[in-house]
C-alpha distance (Angstrom), angle and dihedral (degrees) to the residues before:
residue distance angle dihedral
M1 . . .
R2 3.76 . .
W3 3.86 133.1 .
S4 2.88 86.1 -148.2
K5 37.32 122.1 178.2
F6 3.85 98.1 165.6
P7 3.71 101.5 33.5
C8 3.79 98.0 45.9
L9 3.81 94.6 58.1
L10 3.77 92.8 46.1
M11 3.78 93.7 45.4
K12 3.79 92.1 49.1
A13 3.78 88.5 53.6
A14 3.78 90.4 49.3
A15 3.78 90.7 51.9
I16 3.79 91.1 75.2
F17 3.79 87.1 74.9
A18 3.80 91.2 58.2
L19 3.77 114.9 75.9
P20 3.79 111.9 -138.9
A21 3.76 114.1 -132.5
A22 3.74 128.9 -169.4
V23 3.75 117.6 -141.9
A24 3.75 114.9 167.7
A25 3.76 117.4 -125.3
T26 3.76 121.3 -134.5
D27 3.83 118.7 -74.8
L28 3.81 91.5 -135.7
S29 3.79 118.6 118.8
L30 3.79 140.3 177.6
Q31 3.78 130.0 -163.2
V32 3.78 125.8 -137.8
N33 3.78 110.6 -140.5
R34 3.78 123.4 -159.1
T35 3.76 124.7 -113.8
E36 3.78 126.2 -162.2
T37 3.79 91.5 -158.5
P38 3.80 116.9 52.9
P39 3.82 115.4 -132.8
V40 3.78 119.3 -112.6
I41 3.81 109.0 -111.7
D42 3.78 99.3 -135.0
G43 3.83 106.9 114.1
I44 3.81 93.1 -97.0
L45 3.82 120.3 112.8
E46 3.79 110.4 -130.5
N47 3.80 125.0 -156.9
L48 3.81 91.4 -105.0
W49 3.82 88.9 72.2
H50 3.83 87.5 70.2
Q51 3.82 89.0 75.3
A52 3.81 90.3 59.2
D53 3.78 127.5 98.3
S54 3.79 110.4 -114.9
A55 3.80 141.1 -150.3
H56 3.78 115.3 -147.1
Q57 3.81 108.0 150.3
F58 3.78 102.3 91.6
I59 3.81 115.0 173.4
Q60 3.80 125.2 -155.5
Y61 3.77 121.1 -109.6
Q62 3.78 89.2 -179.8
P63 2.94 150.6 52.0
F64 3.84 92.2 5.3
E65 3.77 109.7 19.6
G66 3.80 116.1 -140.2
E67 3.82 96.0 14.3
P68 3.83 120.5 118.9
L69 3.77 115.4 -96.8
S70 3.81 107.7 -89.1
E71 3.82 93.9 -129.6
P72 3.85 119.6 53.2
T73 3.80 112.8 -109.1
V74 3.80 131.4 -175.5
A75 3.81 128.1 -175.9
Y76 3.82 126.6 -166.9
F77 3.84 133.6 -162.1
L78 3.82 130.9 -156.5
Q79 3.81 135.3 161.3
D80 3.78 142.1 -166.7
D81 3.81 135.5 168.8
K82 3.80 92.8 -72.3
A83 3.77 108.9 39.5
L84 3.78 153.1 -4.1
Y85 3.80 113.3 -110.5
I86 3.81 128.0 -153.2
A87 3.80 129.5 -178.2
F88 3.82 131.2 -176.4
R89 3.78 127.2 -162.9
C90 3.81 108.8 -163.9
E91 3.80 120.1 -174.4
T92 3.80 117.6 -155.7
N93 3.83 102.9 -161.6
G94 3.79 92.7 -118.5
R95 3.80 99.4 -47.8
K96 3.79 122.3 118.6
P97 3.82 110.8 -105.5
D98 3.79 115.7 -110.5
C99 3.82 100.9 -117.5
I100 3.82 118.0 178.6
S101 3.79 120.2 178.8
S102 3.82 95.9 -178.0
A103 3.81 91.4 66.9
R104 3.79 103.8 119.9
E105 3.81 96.9 -149.8
G106 3.81 103.8 20.1
Q107 3.81 94.9 -106.1
V108 3.82 99.3 115.6
G109 3.79 125.7 85.6
D110 3.79 123.3 3.0
V111 3.81 105.3 -5.3
V112 3.81 138.0 176.7
I113 3.81 122.7 -161.2
V114 3.80 135.1 -170.1
Y115 3.81 125.3 -163.5
F116 3.84 125.9 -160.7
D117 3.82 127.1 -165.4
T118 3.80 95.0 -162.4
F119 3.83 96.9 179.3
F120 3.82 91.8 43.9
D121 3.81 87.3 -133.1
R122 3.83 93.0 134.8
R123 3.81 88.8 -128.2
N124 3.81 113.6 73.6
A125 3.77 133.2 42.2
Y126 3.79 146.8 167.9
M127 3.78 120.4 -121.9
F128 3.82 125.7 -153.7
S129 3.80 124.1 179.3
V130 3.77 140.3 174.4
N131 3.78 129.8 -176.1
C132 3.77 124.5 -144.1
A133 3.82 90.7 -94.2
G134 3.80 88.8 60.7
V135 3.81 96.3 -108.0
P136 3.83 108.7 149.3
G137 3.77 130.0 -146.8
D138 3.79 134.2 -176.6
A139 3.79 140.1 -178.2
T140 3.77 143.6 158.9
I141 3.81 121.7 -113.9
S142 3.81 122.1 -149.8
A143 3.82 141.4 167.0
N144 3.83 91.8 46.5
G145 3.78 91.7 -59.2
A146 3.80 98.7 -42.0
E147 3.83 95.9 108.1
E148 3.80 130.8 48.3
N149 3.81 126.0 -172.6
I150 3.80 110.1 -163.2
S151 3.82 92.7 175.8
W152 3.81 90.7 77.2
D153 3.80 109.6 107.8
G154 3.79 114.8 -153.8
V155 3.78 128.6 -174.5
F156 3.79 114.1 -117.1
A157 3.78 140.2 128.0
S158 3.80 122.3 -121.5
A159 3.77 138.5 175.0
A160 3.79 137.7 168.4
L161 3.78 135.5 -167.6
A162 3.79 125.0 -167.3
D163 3.77 136.8 -170.3
S164 3.81 132.8 174.3
T165 3.81 95.5 -74.7
C166 3.82 108.0 31.9
Y167 3.75 146.9 -9.5
V168 3.80 134.1 -134.6
A169 3.81 123.1 -147.1
E170 3.81 124.3 -170.2
M171 3.80 133.9 -172.7
A172 3.80 134.5 -172.5
I173 3.81 113.1 -164.9
P174 3.83 115.7 -172.2
W175 3.78 114.9 -134.2
S176 3.82 88.0 -123.4
T177 3.81 89.6 66.9
F178 3.81 91.1 67.0
R179 3.76 132.6 69.0
F180 3.80 105.4 -147.8
D181 3.79 146.7 159.6
K182 3.79 102.8 -89.9
N183 3.82 91.4 -153.4
A184 3.80 96.5 52.1
T185 3.81 123.3 94.0
V186 3.82 94.0 178.5
W187 3.80 122.8 71.5
G188 3.78 130.4 177.5
V189 3.80 115.9 -109.7
N190 3.78 140.5 -179.0
L191 3.77 132.2 175.8
E192 3.79 128.3 -152.6
R193 3.78 135.8 -170.4
R194 3.80 125.4 -168.6
I195 3.81 122.6 -158.5
P196 3.82 106.6 -174.9
R197 3.80 94.5 -175.5
N198 3.83 88.9 68.6
E199 3.82 97.0 28.1
E200 3.80 83.4 -117.3
I201 3.81 129.6 158.4
G202 3.79 122.9 176.2
Y203 3.80 135.1 180.0
F204 3.80 135.4 -160.4
A205 3.82 90.5 -140.3
P206 3.82 98.1 44.1
V207 3.80 122.1 -118.6
G208 3.81 119.6 -158.0
Q209 3.80 121.7 -140.0
D210 3.80 89.9 -126.6
E211 3.81 89.1 56.1
A212 3.75 133.8 66.9
F213 3.81 121.2 -118.3
T214 3.80 101.0 -92.3
V215 3.78 133.1 -174.1
S216 3.82 88.0 -147.8
N217 3.83 89.0 69.6
F218 3.81 95.9 56.4
A219 3.79 122.4 125.9
D220 3.81 120.7 -114.3
L221 3.79 121.0 -96.3
V222 3.81 104.8 -158.6
N223 3.80 134.8 -168.3
V224 3.81 92.9 34.1
H225 3.80 110.1 164.4
P226 3.81 111.5 175.1
A227 3.76 115.5 -163.6
K228 3.78 119.9 -108.2
P229 3.81 104.9 -82.5
S230 3.77 119.4 -103.6
K231 3.79 120.0 -125.6
G232 3.79 85.1 -73.3
W233 3.81 99.0 -142.1
E234 3.79 121.9 152.0
F235 3.80 120.7 -175.4
F236 3.81 119.5 -170.1
P237 3.80 114.1 -171.8
R238 3.80 107.9 -165.6
G239 3.74 135.2 -170.0
F240 3.80 122.6 -163.1
Y241 3.78 126.2 -173.5
R242 3.79 121.4 -176.5
T243 3.78 129.9 175.3
E244 3.77 119.3 -175.5
K245 3.77 141.7 176.5
S246 3.80 107.6 -161.6
Y247 3.80 120.0 179.5
G248 3.79 91.3 -26.8
V249 3.83 96.6 -45.1
K250 3.80 117.1 113.3
S251 3.80 123.5 -151.5
S252 3.78 137.1 165.7
K253 3.76 133.1 -176.0
F254 3.76 141.2 174.6
Q255 3.78 113.4 -151.5
P256 3.80 122.2 -170.1
A257 3.78 113.4 -160.6
A258 3.76 142.7 162.7
D259 3.78 141.0 -152.1
I260 3.81 120.2 -152.9
N261 3.80 120.7 -166.1
W262 3.79 125.9 -176.3
S263 3.78 126.8 -171.9
I264 3.80 96.3 -149.3
T265 3.80 90.2 -174.7
S266 3.78 133.9 -13.9
E267 3.85 86.9 -87.4
I268 3.83 102.9 40.4
R269 3.80 129.7 59.0
L270 3.81 130.8 -176.2
Q271 3.80 120.6 -157.1
S272 3.79 125.9 -174.5
T273 3.78 136.7 172.6
I274 3.81 129.2 -159.5
N275 3.79 123.4 -157.0
P276 3.78 90.1 -8.8
D277 3.77 128.5 -167.0
F278 3.79 105.1 -137.1
S279 3.78 97.9 166.1
Q280 3.77 119.2 117.7
V281 3.78 117.8 -134.5
E282 3.81 96.7 -161.4
A283 3.79 110.8 75.0
D284 3.78 125.7 -128.2
P285 3.80 114.0 -100.1
Y286 3.80 118.4 -91.8
A287 3.82 112.3 -99.3
I288 3.81 139.4 169.1
N289 3.81 120.0 -135.7
L290 3.81 116.2 -151.5
S291 3.83 95.1 167.1
K292 3.81 132.5 79.4
Y293 3.81 92.5 -114.9
A294 3.79 129.0 85.1
L295 3.80 120.1 -101.5
Y296 3.78 118.7 -107.8
F297 3.80 120.1 -131.5
D298 3.79 126.3 -172.0
E299 3.78 121.3 -112.5
Q300 3.80 113.6 -105.4
R301 3.83 103.2 172.0
P302 3.83 111.4 108.3
F303 3.82 98.0 -138.9
F304 3.81 89.7 60.9
T305 3.80 100.5 35.4
E306 3.80 94.1 53.5
G307 3.79 109.6 81.2
Q308 3.80 94.2 3.1
E309 3.82 90.7 136.2
Y310 3.83 89.1 73.4
F311 3.81 90.6 65.9
K312 3.80 99.6 45.0
P313 3.81 122.8 104.0
S314 3.78 122.1 -109.7
G315 3.80 119.7 -86.6
S316 3.77 140.0 52.4
I317 3.78 126.7 -67.6
M318 3.81 89.0 -98.4
A319 3.83 89.8 65.9
D320 3.83 88.8 68.8
Q321 3.80 93.7 -146.8
F322 3.81 118.9 -168.4
E323 3.80 114.5 -91.7
L324 3.79 95.8 -132.5
F325 3.80 92.1 166.9
Y326 3.80 113.9 48.3
S327 3.78 107.6 175.2
R328 3.81 93.8 -156.1
Q329 3.81 87.8 73.8
I330 3.82 86.2 71.0
G331 3.77 108.4 82.7
K332 3.80 88.5 2.2
K333 3.77 125.0 -175.9
L334 3.79 115.2 -95.9
P335 3.84 125.8 -141.4
D336 3.82 93.7 -90.8
G337 3.81 93.4 49.8
S338 3.80 97.3 -100.9
E339 3.80 121.9 122.9
A340 3.79 134.3 -129.6
P341 3.84 102.9 -109.6
L342 3.77 119.5 -119.2
E343 3.79 115.2 -140.3
V344 3.79 105.7 179.0
G345 3.79 140.5 -2.7
A346 3.79 137.3 -175.4
R347 3.77 135.7 -178.9
I348 3.80 136.0 -176.2
I349 3.78 122.8 -165.5
G350 3.77 131.1 175.3
K351 3.75 151.7 124.7
V352 3.80 130.1 -118.0
G353 3.78 115.3 -177.0
K354 3.78 107.8 -49.9
V355 3.80 94.4 -16.6
E356 3.80 121.5 93.5
F357 3.81 118.8 -172.5
G358 3.76 143.8 179.9
S359 3.80 132.2 -175.3
L360 3.81 127.4 -172.7
A361 3.81 131.0 -173.9
C362 3.82 127.5 179.5
K363 3.80 133.5 171.6
T364 3.80 123.9 -153.1
G365 3.80 125.5 -164.1
K366 3.78 128.7 -135.3
Q367 3.77 119.4 -82.6
A368 3.80 130.3 -167.0
Y369 3.80 115.0 -141.9
E370 3.77 142.6 163.9
G371 3.81 106.2 -99.3
W372 3.78 130.9 -164.6
Y373 3.82 90.8 -91.4
G374 3.80 100.9 34.1
P375 3.81 137.4 -70.0
A376 3.81 115.1 -6.1
E377 3.78 139.5 167.3
E378 3.80 132.0 -134.3
P379 3.83 105.7 -142.1
P380 3.81 123.7 -136.3
A381 3.80 114.4 -88.6
V382 3.77 142.4 -176.6
Y383 3.81 120.7 -137.3
L384 3.80 120.4 -157.6
V385 3.80 127.1 -173.9
D386 3.82 125.3 177.5
R387 3.78 125.9 178.6
L388 3.83 132.1 -177.8
N389 3.80 127.6 -175.2
Y390 3.79 122.9 -170.7
Q391 3.81 122.0 -167.8
P392 3.84 109.0 -158.4
F393 3.81 92.6 167.5
T394 3.79 134.9 21.8
H395 3.80 94.9 -100.8
T396 3.80 99.1 28.0
T397 3.80 130.9 83.3
V398 3.78 132.2 173.3
G399 3.77 125.0 -171.1
M400 3.77 149.3 179.8
L401 3.79 130.6 -146.2
Y402 3.78 133.5 -168.0
A403 3.80 120.4 -175.3
G404 3.79 125.4 171.7
K405 3.79 145.9 165.8
L406 3.80 114.6 -149.0
E407 3.80 126.5 -167.2
S408 3.82 128.8 170.5
D409 3.85 93.0 -91.8
Y410 3.79 102.4 9.8
R411 3.79 138.3 69.3
A412 3.79 134.6 -173.9
D413 3.78 121.8 173.0
V414 3.79 146.5 146.5
I415 3.79 135.2 -156.1
S416 3.80 125.9 -165.3
I417 3.78 144.8 177.3
D418 3.79 120.3 -150.9
G419 3.78 139.3 166.7
S420 3.75 143.2 179.5
T421 3.78 140.9 -166.1
K422 3.79 109.6 -163.4
T423 3.78 132.8 174.2
S424 3.78 130.6 156.1
R425 3.84 90.0 -86.9
F426 3.80 105.5 27.5
E427 3.78 138.3 43.3
F428 3.79 131.1 174.3
T429 3.80 116.5 177.8
Y430 3.79 132.6 172.6
Q431 3.80 139.0 176.4
V432 3.83 131.8 -171.5
A433 3.82 120.1 -173.8
N434 3.80 138.9 177.4
S435 3.81 122.5 -160.7
Y436 3.79 132.3 -162.6
L437 3.81 123.6 -164.1
D438 3.78 129.8 159.8
G439 3.84 93.8 -20.1
K440 3.82 95.1 -45.6
S441 3.80 124.8 110.2
D442 3.81 134.2 -177.4
W443 3.79 144.2 155.5
A444 3.80 138.4 -112.0
F445 3.80 130.8 -168.5
N446 3.79 134.4 -169.4
S447 3.81 131.4 179.4
Y448 3.79 133.5 176.2
L449 3.81 133.5 -174.0
S450 3.80 126.3 -173.3
W451 3.79 122.2 179.6
K452 3.78 132.0 179.0
A453 3.80 98.1 -159.5
L454 3.79 90.9 179.2
R455 3.77 135.0 3.8
N456 3.79 87.3 -96.8
F457 3.81 104.1 42.1
I458 3.79 134.2 59.6
A459 3.81 133.0 179.4
R460 3.82 130.4 -170.0
F461 3.81 131.5 -167.7
N462 3.80 129.1 -172.3
A463 3.81 132.3 -178.7
Q464 3.80 124.9 -178.9
R465 3.78 136.3 174.1
I466 3.81 125.9 -178.6
G467 3.80 118.2 -173.2
D468 3.79 121.0 -122.4
E469 3.82 91.0 -117.1
F470 3.81 96.3 38.7
D471 3.79 104.5 124.1
V472 3.81 129.4 167.4
S473 3.80 95.7 155.3
E474 3.84 92.1 128.4
I475 3.82 95.6 53.6
G476 3.81 110.3 12.0
F477 3.79 144.3 29.5
V478 3.82 112.8 -110.4
P479 3.83 104.6 122.6
W480 3.82 96.0 163.4
N481 3.83 97.7 87.3
G482 3.80 114.4 167.1
S483 3.81 95.0 25.2
R484 3.82 129.0 133.4
N485 3.79 120.5 -162.0
F486 3.80 136.5 178.7
S487 3.80 126.0 170.0
V488 3.78 141.1 168.4
S489 3.79 129.0 -169.4
M490 3.78 132.1 177.0
G491 3.75 142.5 159.7
P492 3.80 148.6 135.6
V493 3.80 126.1 -72.3
I494 3.79 128.1 -163.3
F495 3.81 133.2 -158.5
P496 3.84 107.2 -169.4
R497 3.79 115.2 -157.0
S498 3.81 91.9 -145.9
G499 3.76 140.6 15.8
P500 3.81 131.2 58.2
I501 3.82 96.4 -60.2
K502 3.79 116.6 82.4
Y503 3.80 97.3 175.5
G504 3.78 135.9 5.1
A505 3.79 134.8 178.9
A506 3.77 141.1 177.0
R507 3.78 121.3 -161.1
I508 3.78 137.5 -172.6
Y509 3.79 118.5 -161.7
A510 3.78 133.9 -168.0
G511 3.79 121.7 -174.6
F512 3.79 133.6 179.1
S513 3.80 122.4 -168.8
R514 3.77 144.6 158.4
E515 3.76 125.9 -159.0
F516 3.78 129.9 -148.7
Q517 3.83 114.1 -63.5
E518 3.81 91.8 1.0
E519 3.83 114.0 128.4
H520 3.80 97.6 -157.7
Y521 3.79 134.3 60.5
T522 3.78 115.9 -122.8
Q523 3.79 120.8 -134.3
E524 3.79 123.8 -147.7
Y525 3.79 127.2 -175.9
D526 3.80 121.9 -175.4
F527 3.77 137.4 178.4
S528 3.80 121.7 -165.4
L529 3.79 139.8 176.9
E530 3.80 125.3 -156.3
A531 3.79 132.5 -174.2
S532 3.79 134.5 178.1
L533 3.79 117.0 -163.0
R534 3.78 128.2 -149.4
N535 3.80 90.7 -120.9
G536 3.81 89.7 65.5
W537 3.79 99.9 -100.4
G538 3.79 121.2 125.8
L539 3.81 132.9 -166.7
Q540 3.82 134.1 -169.7
I541 3.80 129.3 176.2
G542 3.79 129.4 177.7
R543 3.78 138.5 -177.8
G544 3.80 125.3 -163.3
I545 3.79 137.5 -172.7
G546 3.76 132.4 169.6
R547 3.76 149.4 124.4
E548 3.76 115.3 -79.3
Y549 3.79 135.4 172.2
E550 3.77 129.6 -146.5
L551 3.81 121.4 171.8
D552 3.84 85.7 -4.8
K553 3.80 91.3 -61.6
R554 3.81 119.3 125.1
Y555 3.81 121.2 -134.9
N556 3.83 142.5 154.2
P557 3.84 112.1 -113.1
M558 3.84 93.9 -155.9
T559 3.80 96.3 -166.1
F560 3.79 128.7 -170.6
S561 3.82 127.6 -177.2
A562 3.79 136.8 179.5
N563 3.81 131.6 -177.9
V564 3.81 130.4 -172.9
S565 3.80 125.4 -177.2
T566 3.79 145.0 159.3
D567 3.79 132.5 -143.6
M568 3.82 104.7 -74.8
S569 3.83 93.1 -139.6
R570 3.83 92.5 68.8
R571 3.79 126.1 102.2
F572 3.81 89.0 -118.7
R573 3.81 113.6 42.4
V574 3.78 131.0 178.3
M575 3.79 135.3 -177.4
S576 3.79 121.9 175.8
S577 3.80 134.9 166.8
Y578 3.82 136.0 -176.2
Y579 3.81 127.5 -165.9
T580 3.78 133.3 175.3
S581 3.79 132.1 174.8
H582 3.78 143.1 158.7
G583 3.79 116.6 -119.4
Y584 3.78 148.3 109.1
N585 3.79 115.1 -44.9
Y586 3.80 105.2 -147.9
R587 3.77 90.5 -171.5
R588 3.81 92.3 60.0
G589 3.80 102.2 23.5
Y590 3.80 101.2 -123.6
F591 3.81 144.1 88.4
A592 3.80 114.8 -98.0
R593 3.79 144.5 123.6
S594 3.80 122.6 -78.9
E595 3.81 133.1 -171.2
S596 3.79 133.9 -160.2
V597 3.79 133.2 -172.7
N598 3.80 125.6 -170.4
M599 3.76 126.5 -176.8
Y600 3.79 142.9 172.2
A601 3.79 127.5 -171.7
S602 3.79 131.4 172.1
L603 3.77 134.4 -177.8
Q604 3.78 127.1 -162.0
V605 3.81 99.3 -143.8
S606 3.80 95.7 179.5
T607 3.78 140.2 -18.0
E608 3.81 91.3 -78.7
F609 3.80 103.3 26.1
S610 3.82 132.3 66.3
L611 3.79 138.9 164.5
S612 3.78 131.7 -153.5
L613 3.77 136.6 -176.0
S614 3.78 125.3 -164.1
G615 3.75 124.6 178.9
G616 3.75 148.1 156.3
S617 3.77 139.8 -163.1
W618 3.79 132.6 -158.3
I619 3.81 119.2 -163.6
E620 3.80 116.7 -169.3
H621 3.79 117.9 -163.9
K622 3.77 128.8 -157.9
P623 3.82 121.1 -123.4
D624 3.80 89.3 -98.3
G625 3.83 91.3 56.6
T626 3.78 99.2 -106.0
V627 3.80 119.9 123.9
E628 3.79 116.3 -90.7
E629 3.81 96.4 -176.5
A630 3.78 139.5 -20.8
T631 3.81 119.4 -154.2
Y632 3.78 125.1 -172.4
R633 3.80 132.7 -169.5
L634 3.80 125.3 -161.9
R635 3.80 125.6 -176.0
P636 3.83 115.7 178.9
T637 3.81 115.6 -175.1
V638 3.79 132.6 -169.0
Y639 3.82 121.8 -156.0
F640 3.78 125.3 -167.0
S641 3.81 125.2 179.4
P642 3.82 113.5 178.9
T643 3.79 91.5 179.8
T644 3.78 139.9 3.1
G645 3.80 110.3 -74.2
M646 3.80 95.8 21.0
S647 3.81 125.4 89.7
F648 3.79 142.3 163.6
S649 3.79 124.8 -159.1
L650 3.79 133.3 -175.9
Y651 3.80 125.1 -173.8
E652 3.78 136.3 175.3
E653 3.82 123.8 -164.5
T654 3.78 121.5 -162.0
P655 3.81 125.3 178.8
I656 3.81 112.0 -161.4
V657 3.81 128.5 -167.3
D658 3.79 116.7 -154.5
G659 3.79 108.8 -113.5
E660 3.80 94.2 13.1
G661 3.78 103.1 57.4
V662 3.78 129.3 -145.3
L663 3.82 114.0 4.0
S664 3.79 98.4 -168.8
V665 3.77 144.4 -20.8
R666 3.78 125.4 -133.9
I667 3.81 121.5 -174.5
G668 3.79 124.3 -172.2
L669 3.79 129.8 -173.4
A670 3.81 123.8 -174.7
F671 3.79 136.4 179.5
M672 3.82 122.2 -170.2
Y673 3.78 127.7 -177.7
N674 3.81 124.3 -178.4
F675 3.81 96.1 -160.5
L676 3.84 98.4 165.5
P677 3.83 136.6 5.1
K678 3.84 107.9 -51.3
S679 3.81 87.7 -15.2
W680 3.79 118.1 125.6
I681 3.76 144.3 174.8
Y682 3.81 115.4 -153.4
V683 3.78 125.4 -171.9
A684 3.81 119.6 178.7
Y685 3.79 137.9 172.2
N686 3.82 127.4 -172.6
D687 3.79 126.7 -175.0
Y688 3.82 119.4 -173.7
Q689 3.82 120.1 -174.0
W690 3.83 128.6 178.2
R691 3.79 124.1 -154.0
R692 3.81 114.1 -124.2
S693 3.79 110.3 -128.2
E694 3.80 94.7 -145.9
D695 3.82 98.2 59.0
G696 3.83 106.4 4.2
V697 3.80 93.1 -119.4
F698 3.81 117.3 145.0
E699 3.78 111.4 -123.4
P700 3.82 121.8 -163.2
Q701 3.80 111.8 -115.8
I702 3.80 107.5 168.2
R703 3.79 129.6 9.6
V704 3.79 119.2 177.7
F705 3.78 131.9 -179.4
A706 3.81 117.8 -175.5
L707 3.79 134.6 -179.5
K708 3.79 122.0 -172.5
V709 3.81 129.8 179.3
K710 3.79 123.1 -171.6
H711 3.81 124.7 179.7
L712 3.80 130.5 -176.0
I713 3.80 121.2 -135.6
A714 3.80 109.9 -178.7
W715 3.77 133.7 -179.5
């Protein structure tokens, strides 16, 4: 069990670029009745649940859209002064429920999910899930369903109990877990059940396969009366111990720290951290970069991943908005592998009426390091990020962002305006930004339009311009300065009502672009086919030709791609992709073909035990077509969860070069125990060894042992 006035005027002016659209939400509604006696969260339905309003008409999203869910499902809602209570009774038509306790976020096996739009803004929501083994999961949903942040950690109780014919799942979510409109008695709600044995997903508020999952289509949850919030203080004392031997140098440190969170109101929350440890113990995956642009790695540090949706631009992931704030620039790695130390951080997030806001401030200390040309020092800096979103219409948002890095004699910052109108059939998104760095300033612009003219046809348009002097390298990730891009894609889609194919699409694409200091525009033409089968498998293939320029030399990229995947809720899951193209290899300095393969597979061996294997390969060809070098990466991982809230993991990563053998070996061991609400013990060990080329002996490079304890004290 786990408890788990300047901006408004400008944003209103920007709203004229976003076309309001009216799409009616579902007419379904549920009522939350009050109970004087709270239910026991143990997976057993008590008689008091009979006084609750219930939802029982679940409609399939897949595999057969619009049909009733094949296994009867009922959900109940109750409330009191402390919490909101939800219970599911899920029949299984005689089969044994698929209960998996080693699922790390409760999304594997038989799963039930509830979504709450607590501001009734038809845009944002909370998600809570539990599988039939009692493993909980939670996330926040933003951008009308287009974005999901699974790093959010909410406080709630959950339990499940299964037998041979059904299972019952219960949740108790304290009112303090939510941010909500204190004057609203109606929330948005949707319910979901997943049945992996049949590749089946069903919702209470139906979702069509030709539509995206949208918060704007939620049912109404009426008669919601949250209790008056408590003082809303959370204090997290933390202790972090790390001992390390890095390239022959030993170091150890114990670092006490604390996080202090304050729910100022039910809509506004302040979070701060003192003497934080922002380092990540698990290393980034091994990768080879053949291009002239830097590689992008996901953020893994909890302070930045939690609440990150408040700082993202408007629009879906398809809009490909500029990432003007890239949190990994804060406390970034320096040339010798050390990091700029972070000393303090604070963040405030909230919503008042139609305005949603977030503000982040962090201070880094100075750090000596060995630079490319000798000893150097990274000076102390302050990072500031401010974000405002305004929602003038149900499906329309406009926003502003400021992000900056300030040193004693140096400044780098960016300001932007963006907006989006998004429904299940239409999206228009735009973004305009201006950067300033070291006395130089320039502009960037991005726009995206997606339109489902009919159920069976979709078209997308994108235009992007980045100024030659546009530079956010100190605070964001937009390395393509000086580029111009325009693209259009369109094609038919099908949603068969019967047969093995659930979804199919064909797409033609034409793109025109010019990179920095290139005189000519490149031309790219692609054709792709995509199919999703009712048994959970998916396939995509694409072929591209064109006329491209690199270093003022013309060539045909001749690309080919293929992707195969299964439904990720199955016991056995596979994702694999292949890509090949002809172009300039910046690593080698010549034009030639290259290939890459990436794959991920996992197997749920038992309720508590699972295995996974991820890998990649990079094959570089010479201009004459022969192979220059082939590099492979394998990363097997073992997961073991003896009980809910406790897990062990062990991984080993090995990059291998054809003809040379193993380059290095990295081993990582982690133990995590969620012993109380938002209270964790982490233990981690990493061992990185590099093989010497002269004698083949593996030499230890970095060994790290870390212990971290975090405990919640709330009042």
